[in-house]
C-alpha positions as CSV (number, residue, x, y, z in Angstrom):
1,M,2.2,120.1,77.6
2,K,-0.9,118.7,76.6
3,K,1.1,115.8,75.1
4,I,2.9,115.7,78.4
5,A,-0.8,115.3,80.2
6,I,-1.9,112.4,78.1
7,Q,1.1,110.7,78.3
8,V,1.1,110.8,82.3
9,A,-2.8,110.1,82.0
10,T,-1.9,106.6,80.2
11,A,0.8,105.8,82.7
12,L,-1.4,106.3,85.3
13,C,-4.4,104.0,83.9
14,L,-1.6,101.7,82.7
15,L,-0.3,101.7,86.4
16,T,-4.1,101.3,88.1
17,F,-5.0,98.2,86.1
18,S,-1.9,96.7,86.4
19,F,-2.3,96.4,90.1
20,H,-6.3,95.8,89.9
21,A,-5.0,92.6,87.7
22,L,-2.6,92.0,90.2
23,A,-5.2,92.4,93.4
24,D,-7.0,89.8,91.1
25,V,-4.9,87.4,90.9
26,R,-3.6,87.2,94.2
27,S,-7.2,87.0,95.5
28,D,-7.8,83.5,93.5
29,R,-4.7,82.1,94.4
30,Y,-5.2,82.5,98.1
31,Q,-9.0,81.2,97.8
32,P,-9.2,77.1,98.4
33,D,-12.4,77.0,96.8
34,A,-11.0,78.0,93.9
35,D,-7.9,75.2,93.5
36,A,-9.7,72.0,91.3
37,V,-6.6,70.2,91.8
38,K,-7.0,69.9,95.2
39,K,-10.2,68.7,95.3
40,Q,-10.8,65.3,94.2
41,R,-13.2,65.1,92.1
42,F,-13.8,61.0,91.8
43,T,-13.2,59.2,94.7
44,K,-12.4,55.8,95.0
45,K,-13.0,54.5,98.3
46,G,-15.4,51.8,99.1
47,K,-15.9,51.1,95.6
48,H,-15.1,48.2,93.5
49,E,-13.5,48.3,89.9
50,L,-14.5,45.7,87.2
51,S,-11.6,45.9,84.5
52,P,-12.6,43.9,81.5
53,S,-8.7,44.8,79.5
54,F,-6.5,43.7,76.2
55,A,-2.9,43.6,76.3
56,L,-0.1,42.3,74.1
57,S,3.5,41.1,74.7
58,T,6.2,43.3,74.0
59,N,9.1,41.3,74.0
60,D,8.7,38.0,72.8
61,A,11.0,37.4,70.4
62,F,9.7,33.5,69.2
63,Y,6.2,34.3,69.5
64,Q,3.3,37.3,69.9
65,V,0.9,36.9,72.4
66,Y,-2.8,38.6,72.8
67,Y,-4.2,38.6,76.6
68,F,-8.0,39.1,77.1
69,G,-8.8,39.2,80.9
70,L,-11.3,40.6,83.8
71,L,-9.3,42.5,86.7
72,Y,-11.6,42.7,89.7
73,Q,-10.2,46.0,92.5
74,Y,-11.5,46.9,96.3
75,H,-10.8,50.2,97.1
76,V,-9.7,50.3,100.8
77,R,-8.5,53.7,100.2
78,D,-8.5,56.3,97.7
79,W,-4.7,55.4,96.9
80,V,-5.2,51.5,97.9
81,S,-7.0,48.5,96.2
82,V,-6.4,45.0,96.3
83,G,-8.1,42.5,93.8
84,V,-7.6,39.3,91.7
85,L,-6.8,38.8,87.7
86,L,-7.3,36.2,85.7
87,N,-6.2,36.6,81.9
88,G,-7.0,34.1,78.7
89,S,-4.2,34.5,75.9
90,F,-3.8,33.0,72.5
91,S,-0.3,32.9,70.3
92,Q,0.9,33.5,67.0
93,P,4.4,32.6,65.7
94,T,6.9,35.5,64.8
95,G,8.8,35.5,61.5
96,L,11.7,34.8,63.4
97,T,9.5,31.4,64.6
98,Q,8.3,30.8,61.2
99,T,11.8,30.9,59.8
100,L,13.1,28.5,62.3
101,T,10.4,25.8,61.9
102,T,10.8,25.7,58.0
103,P,11.9,22.7,56.4
104,R,16.1,23.0,55.6
105,D,15.3,22.4,52.1
106,Q,12.9,25.3,52.2
107,G,15.4,27.4,53.0
108,G,14.8,27.3,57.1
109,F,16.9,26.0,59.6
110,E,13.6,22.9,60.8
111,V,14.0,23.6,64.9
112,T,11.2,24.5,66.9
113,P,12.1,26.9,69.9
114,D,12.7,25.6,73.2
115,V,10.2,27.9,75.4
116,R,6.6,28.2,76.5
117,Q,3.4,29.3,75.4
118,P,1.0,30.7,77.3
119,F,-2.1,28.0,78.0
120,F,-5.4,29.2,77.2
121,L,-5.9,30.6,80.8
122,S,-2.7,32.2,81.6
123,T,-3.0,34.1,84.3
124,I,-4.0,33.8,87.8
125,A,-2.9,36.5,90.3
126,A,-3.5,38.6,93.7
127,Q,-2.6,42.5,93.1
128,A,-2.5,45.7,94.8
129,R,-2.6,49.1,93.5
130,F,-1.1,52.4,94.4
131,A,-2.1,55.8,93.6
132,P,-1.1,58.1,95.1
133,F,-1.0,60.8,92.2
134,Y,-3.8,62.6,90.8
135,G,-4.3,65.3,88.6
136,K,-6.6,67.1,85.9
137,L,-6.1,67.8,82.2
138,T,-7.5,70.9,80.1
139,F,-8.5,70.9,76.7
140,F,-8.7,74.2,75.5
141,S,-11.0,75.1,78.8
142,E,-14.4,73.5,77.3
143,A,-13.5,70.0,78.9
144,V,-11.7,68.2,81.9
145,V,-10.3,65.2,82.4
146,Y,-9.3,64.3,86.2
147,F,-6.9,61.5,85.9
148,D,-4.7,59.0,88.7
149,F,-1.1,57.2,88.6
150,Y,-0.8,54.0,90.1
151,I,1.9,51.9,90.7
152,T,0.8,47.7,90.5
153,V,2.3,45.4,92.5
154,G,1.3,41.4,92.6
155,G,1.8,37.8,92.2
156,G,0.3,34.3,91.1
157,L,0.6,31.6,88.7
158,F,1.1,31.5,85.0
159,L,0.1,28.4,82.9
160,T,1.9,27.3,80.2
161,H,1.9,24.8,77.4
162,A,5.0,22.3,77.3
163,P,7.2,23.7,74.9
164,N,7.2,21.3,71.3
165,V,10.6,20.7,70.5
166,T,10.0,17.5,68.4
167,R,12.9,17.6,65.3
168,S,12.7,16.2,62.4
169,K,15.3,12.9,61.9
170,S,17.0,15.4,59.2
171,A,18.1,18.5,61.4
172,P,21.1,18.4,63.2
173,V,21.4,18.3,67.2
174,P,21.3,21.8,68.6
175,P,24.8,22.2,71.2
176,G,23.5,20.7,74.9
177,V,21.1,18.5,73.5
178,D,22.0,14.7,74.6
179,A,22.6,12.8,71.3
180,T,21.1,9.3,72.8
181,I,17.7,11.0,72.4
182,A,18.9,12.4,68.4
183,P,18.2,12.0,65.9
184,G,14.5,12.6,65.6
185,Y,14.0,13.0,69.5
186,D,10.7,14.4,71.3
187,E,11.7,16.1,74.6
188,G,8.0,17.6,75.1
189,G,9.0,19.2,78.3
190,D,7.2,18.2,81.6
191,G,3.4,18.7,80.4
192,M,1.4,22.1,81.7
193,G,3.6,24.4,83.5
194,F,2.8,26.1,86.2
195,L,5.3,29.1,86.7
196,P,5.2,31.2,90.0
197,F,5.7,35.0,89.1
198,G,6.1,38.0,90.9
199,Q,4.8,41.5,88.7
200,V,5.5,44.8,89.1
201,G,3.6,47.9,86.6
202,I,2.5,51.1,86.0
203,G,-0.7,52.9,84.6
204,Q,-3.1,55.7,84.9
205,R,-7.1,55.9,84.5
206,Y,-8.8,58.8,83.0
207,F,-12.1,59.5,84.4
208,L,-14.9,59.9,81.8
209,L,-17.4,59.9,84.3
210,R,-18.1,58.5,87.9
211,W,-18.6,55.3,87.1
212,L,-16.3,55.3,84.0
213,A,-12.5,55.4,83.2
214,L,-10.2,54.7,80.2
215,R,-7.3,52.7,82.0
216,W,-3.6,51.6,80.5
217,E,-1.1,49.7,82.4
218,F,2.8,48.8,81.1
219,D,3.7,45.2,83.2
220,L,7.0,43.1,84.3
221,M,6.3,39.8,85.0
222,L,9.3,37.5,86.4
223,M,9.4,34.2,86.8
224,P,11.6,31.1,86.7
225,E,11.3,28.6,83.9
226,A,13.5,25.3,82.9
227,F,14.4,24.1,79.7
228,S,14.4,20.6,79.1
229,L,16.9,20.5,76.2
230,R,19.4,22.2,78.4
231,G,19.8,20.0,81.0
232,G,16.6,21.4,83.2
233,D,18.7,25.2,83.3
234,T,16.7,27.2,85.0
235,R,16.7,30.2,84.1
236,V,14.7,33.9,85.0
237,R,12.1,34.4,82.2
238,L,11.2,38.1,81.8
239,N,7.6,38.9,80.3
240,M,6.6,42.4,79.0
241,Q,3.4,43.4,78.3
242,F,1.1,46.9,77.6
243,S,-2.5,46.5,77.9
244,I,-5.2,48.6,78.0
245,G,-9.3,48.9,78.6
246,F,-11.9,50.3,80.6
247,S,-12.9,50.4,84.3
248,F,-16.5,50.4,85.9
249,F,-16.5,51.5,89.1
250,F,-20.2,50.9,91.6
């Protein structure tokens, strides 16, 4: 009997604690003030955002392009902002381009790719951003980091150098090139190119302080490009770039 009484008492205690815990969970669940996600801690409406950033191209087979620039945005609402972007750039030839431009007697092809490289001041654009989602990350219940997820839509001008397609006299004429300008042709294009482009991208901001956020973004840029050595053939050029930087709010 004593053993049965002890088991019954233990079961009753466990049942009481279970109901108590359930009541606590339900009461916390239905307290609006306890829901930290619904309360957006960092508001952006009416604020200015200034973002210096660094970016690099991710899909150019001939040149690795590095971008550095400044973005300004005004937040019309917490989830909508508009602004302008200015980017400078510099580029380095990839291993493929180095192989192509190496003289034939040294194992190369002695051919320069018929592609345009960005000018030093490469990008002038107008942008709009839409940030419909936000949330928070917790680290071991010690720190909370708030973030938002945004979509970028924009367009502008992409400034480029004329392609340097000067070929040595010993190199063969590539397919599609007018033989009357070979050998030793110098078809440098039509000077600086102003290529209109459209842009779409995704990114996130991680708010470190009320006035400071860490930002990353991945963008796609579509633009028409004419190739002088293909009879002026125009094709759609796709630029992909990944950028990272800080955003300052004031």
